[in-house]
N, C-alpha and C positions, 0 to 999 in steps of 0.2 A: 704103579705109584699112586694113581688117582682113586682106585676103588677102596683102598685101605683107610681112607680118611672119613671122618664124620660129615653128615650133611651140612652141619653148621658152618664148616669151612667154606662150602660153596655158596652159602647164603652171604657170608662176609665177602667172599670173592666177588659176587655179583654187585653187592652194594658198593664196594670200593672201586670196582671197575667203572661204574657210572659216576661216582664222585670224582675219580681221576679224569674221566672224560670231560667233566665240567671244568676241573682245574686246569688241565693241560691244554684244553681247547682255548680257554681264556688266556693262558700264558703264551700260547703260540701267536696270538694277535695283539697282546697288550702293548709291547714296545712299539709295534708298528702303528697301533692306534694313537699312542702318544706323539709319535713323530708326524704322522700323516693327517690326523684329525684334531689333535690338540696343539700341533705345531711346536713341539718341544725340540730342543737340540738333542743330539745323541748323548752328550755328556749329562744333561739334566734328566733325560729319559733313563739313562743307566743308573743315576743316583736314586730316582724315584722307584724304579724297578727293584733295585737292591734293597732299599728300606722296606718296601712292601713285602717282598718275598722273605726278607729276614723276619719281619713281624709275623708272617704266616707260620713260621716255624718256631717263633718264640712263645706265642700264646698257648701251644700245647702244654707248657709247664703249668699254666693256670687251669686249663681244661683237665689235665691229668690229676691235679690236686683236688679239684672239685669232685671229680668222679670217684677218686679213692676215698674221699672223706664224707661226701654228702649225697651225690646223685646216683652213683652207679654208672656203668657204661651205657646202658640202653638209652636212658633219658638224655645223657650228654650227646650221644650220636644223633638222636632225633632233633634236639635243639640246634646242634651245630649244622645239620643238613638244611634245616629251614633258614637259618641265617645266611648260609652260603647261596642258596637259591635266590633269596632276596637280594644278595649282593650282585649276582650275575644280572638280574633284571634291572637293578639300578644302573649298571654299566650300559645296558641296552638303552635305558632312558637317556643316559648321558650322550650316547651316540645319536639318539633321535634329535638332539639339540645342535648337532654339528652344522656349521655354516661355513661355506668356502671363504677364504680370505680375499679381500679386495686388493691387498698388496702383500707381497711375500714378507712375512716377519717370522723369525725364529725366536722362540721364547725360552728363557732359562729360569723361569719362575712361574708361579701359578697366577693365571688371570681368572678372577672369581666371577663366574657367570653360571647359568643353569647347567651348562655342560660340565664345568669343572666341579660344581657342588655335587652333582649326582655321581660323577667319577669318584670323588673322595668318599662319599657315602658308601658306594659299592665296594671300594677297597677296604673300608673299615669293617663292613659286614662280613666280607670274605675272610679277613684276618681273624675276627672273633669267632666266626663259625668254624673255621678250620681248627682253632684251638680246642674246641669241644669235641670235634669229630675225630681228628687224626690220631691222637694217642689212644683213644678208647677202642676204636675198631681194630687197631693193630694189636693192642693188648689182649683183646678177646680171642684172637687166634690161639695164643698160648694157653688160655683158660680151657680150651676144648680138649687138652691133652694132659696126661699125668706128667709129673716132673721128669721121670726117667724114660718117657716114651721116645724111642729113636726116630719116630716119624715127624717130630716137631720141626727139624730143620727143613725137611722136604715140604712140610705144610706151609712154612713161611715162603718157600720158593714158589709154590703153587699160588699162594696169595699174591705174591709179587708179580706173577704172570697176569693176574686179574688187573692189577694196577696198570700194567703196561699194555694190556688189551685196550683199556680205555684211553691210554695215552697214545696208542697207535691210531685209533679211529678219530680222535678229536681234532688233531691238526688238519686232517683231510676234510672232515665235515665242517667244523667250526671255521677253519681257515678257508675252505672253499666257499662258504657263505659270506664270510666277513672280509677276507683279504682278496678282493676282486680288482683292486685298482681304484675303486670308487669309495672314498672314505665314508660316505653315507651308509654303505653296506655293513660296516662293523656292527651295527645294531643287530643284524640278523645272526651274526656269529655269537655275540654275547647272549642273545635270547636262546639260541640252541644250547649253549652251555648251561643256562638256567634250567631248561627242560630236562637235560641229562641228570642234573642234581635231583630234581623231583622224582625221576624214575628210580634212581638209586634209593631214595628215601622211602618210596612206596614199597619196594622190594623188601627192605629191612623191616618195616612196620608189619607187613603181612606175614613174614616168615619167622619173626623173632621168637614167638611163643613156643613153636614146635621143634625148632632145630638148635637153639643156642643152649646146649646142656653140656656138662662135664662128663668124664667117663663113667661116673656113678649115676648119671641121669638127672642131676640137680641143675636147675636153671642158673645160668651165669649172667652177670651184668645187671641184675635187677636191683641189688642193694650195693652200697659202697663196698669197695674191694677189701677194706681192712676187716670186714666182718667175716670174710672167708677164712681168716686165720683162726686157729683154735682159741677159745675164750681165755685159756690160761697163758697164752703166748702174746697177747696183744701189747701188753705193757713191758715185756721183757726187752732190755736193750739189745742192740745188734751185737752179735758175737764178733770176735776178731776175724774169723774166716769170712763172715758176711761183709764186714767192713772192707776187707781186702778185695773181695769180688766186686763190690761197688766201686772201689778205687780203679779197678780195671775198666769199668764202664766209663768213668770220667776220662781216663787216659786215652782210651780208644776213640772216645767222642772228640777229644782234642785233635787227634790225627785226622779224624773225619773232616774237620774244618778245611784242611788243605785239599782234600779230594773234592768236596762240594764247591769250594770257591772257584776251582777250575772247571768242574763239570757244569756248573750253572751259567757258564758263559753262553750256553745254548740259547738262553732267552734274551741275551743282549748282544755282546760283540759278535758271536757267531751268526746271529740273526741279521745284524748289520752287514756282515760279510756276505751272507747269502743274498740279501736284498741289493747290495751295491756292486759286488765283484764276483759273483758266481754266474756262469753262463746258464741261464734258465730257459732259454728259447728252444722249444722243440719244433724245428723248422717243418718237418714232415706233417705235423699236426696243426701247424700255425697256432701254437699254444705256448704261453709263458707259465712255467711252474711257479705257483705262489711260494714266496720265501718261507712261509710258515710250514709248508709241507715237509721240509727237511727235518723238522722236529719229530716226524713219524719214523725216521730211520732207526733211532735208538729203541723205541718200544717194539718195533718190528723185529729187530735183532734180539731183544730180550725174549720175545715169544719163540723165536727160532732156537736160541741157544740155551735158555734157562733149563729145559729138560735135560740137555746134555751136561750142564754144570751140576744139576741135582743128582743125576746118575753117576757122574764122576766122583762127587763127594761120597756118595753111598758106597761105590766100589772101592774107593781108597780106604774108607772106614772098615769095610770087610777085610781088607788086606792089612789093616793096622798101620796104614801110611797116610791117613787123612791129615792135611795141614791143620795146625791150630788156628783159632780165630785171628790172633795177631798176625800170623804168617799169611793167611788169606788176605787180610787187609793190606799188608805190605805189597803183596802181589797186585792187588787192585790199583794201588797208587802207581805202581810201575807201568801197568797197562795203560792207565790214563796218560802218563807221560809219553808213551809211544804214540798215542793218538794225537797229541799236540805236536809231536815231531813231524807227523804227516802234514799238519797245517803249516808248520814252519817251512817245510820244503816247498809247499805251494806258494807261501807268502813271498819267497825270494823272487818269483816271477813277477808278482805285483810290484815289489820294490824296484824291480828292474825295468818297469815301464809298462807291463801288460795291464790291460783294463780288466780282464776277467780270468778266472780259473775254471777248470772243468769241475762239474759237480761231484765227480768221482772222488776228488780229494776230500771234500767235506763228508761225503758218505762213508769213506774209509775211516776217517777220524772218529765219526760217531760209532762205528762198529767196535773200535778199540775202546772207546769210552764205555760201551756196553759191557765188554768183557771185564773191565775194571769195576763197573757198578755191580755186576753179579758176584764179585768177590767181597763186596762191602755192604751193600744195602740190605738184602734179605738176611745175610749173615749177622748184621748188626741188630736187626729186629729180633732175631732168634736169641742172640747173645743177651739182650736186655731181659727177655723173659726167663732166661736160665739163671742169670747171675743175681737177680734182685728178689728179695722176699715178696710174696704175693701182695702184702698190704702196701707196698711201694711201687708195684709194677707200672701203673699208669704214670705216676710221677716221674719215674726214671725213663719211661718211654718219652716223656716230655723232655727230659735231659738229653736223650739221644737226638731228638729233633732240634734241641737248642744248637747242636752242631751245625745244622743247616741254617738256623737263624743267623748265627755269626757269619757263616760262610757266604750266605747270600748278600749280606751287607757288604762284606769284603769284595765279593764278586762284582757288585754294582759299582763300588768305588774304583776297582781296578779297571773296569770297563770304561770309566770316564777317560782313560788314557788311550782309548781306541783312536787310531790315526785320523786326524781331520786336518787337511791341508789349509783350511781357513783359519786355524788357530796356531798359536806358538807351540813349539815342540815341548811336550810335557817331560818331566823327570820322575824317576822312581829311585829313591835312595841315592840320589845324585847321578843316576845313569840316564842318559837321554833315551826316550822311547821315540825314535825318529822314523819308524816304519812298521810295517806289519810283522816283519821277522822279529824285531826286538820286542814287540808287544806280545806275540804269542810265545816267545821264549820264556816269558815270565812264568807261564803255567807249566812248561817243561821242567824248569828248575824247581819250582815250588813242589811239584808232586814227587819228583825223583829224590830230592833231599829228604822229604818226609818219609818216603818208602825206606830209604837207607837207615834212618834213625830207628824206625819201627822194627826193622829187621834186626838191628843190633840189640834192642832191649826185649825182644820177643820171649826169650827164655824166662826172664824175670816176671813178665806178665803171665806166662803159663803157670808158673809156680803160685802166683797170687790167685789164680782161678781155682786152685785146690780140687783138681779132678774134673772140673766142668770142661767138656770138650767143645 
């Protein structure tokens, strides 16, 4: 599977691996930093986290448009990487200004001092940098292959493995440096995330000239993407078939919102659960597992199982039984629901009076989340590159990431309902969220209902794809 692909794929793999090391390392400690060092409540932390991660996935619309129209992929990636490195270092500076409280106070609003100012500057730079970086590096994977190359799906799966190799290492390294129990140490975690981003940027700059070429040997990503279309096709309106295919992108992106709104609880409510109610003490080693380390379970499972999923899709395709993209995504939502059912089962013991649950429950849930993710995320990236005209690929990659933007904002808002005995019982649609069981059932129902509806309409979507598999 690996030897059949161009060297450019592995250049993009390495660059994205280090960028994701930077992002997921920061994400692993961000909510903990807000609670322990900025002294925010869990509800305010969830809200800030949701809006931040939502904007991270919203700005790719801008970055994709700029690359398609003006800059090209390569320039956008370099500028985006520089901005993100600066953002991580700004968070490290924010951590440097941490000062212990003289009296315990929990804040539900911003207290403007040097620590908060550098925190907000860092968040802003990360949001803008990701907007230029994310859609362009993902789009370039597709540009390395011809439109009918059967290796494209497996290429995106390999690329996705690079994402998750970075995501595996970062919570361990960044979390190990920053999530030590001493809030002053968050500085070292954010600094390590910034160094990771710089490494990825250097790899890209050094290797871009020799390896980023299409099957005909032409450089890709140097000029705006609309220039890759034939001269006599640039101003031709979209055909009816093209419009229907683009419609599929929008519809599947909508269903992706339900998946990511639940999946992204990893950075907020599930991190709160790990910090407060998971037994993390390893008695034999006299060691407490950092809560941030649990976020490495998902990428580790990706690296273990992604080759099996890629081989499974390839084998089913040879047999003429490969599921369509809509059916794969419906399956992904169902698997996500099963993961949250595991959390619900564990939550009943907490609601029954137990203080902690075994880490096996959380790890098992993350593995099912991984199975669902493998049916949605790499498949979605490949889908966008297949269904959209080349001159709009980066823009619609941004549309696909818009799914995550909306979902992360929703994820943050739902996470504000996380059980807090010091606050009144919250309600959702008139239903009281009076414990961990009712809270996590939200995600079970959200994902399984979306899976059922997508399964029902899959045939119509397959027809709208007009032969694209």
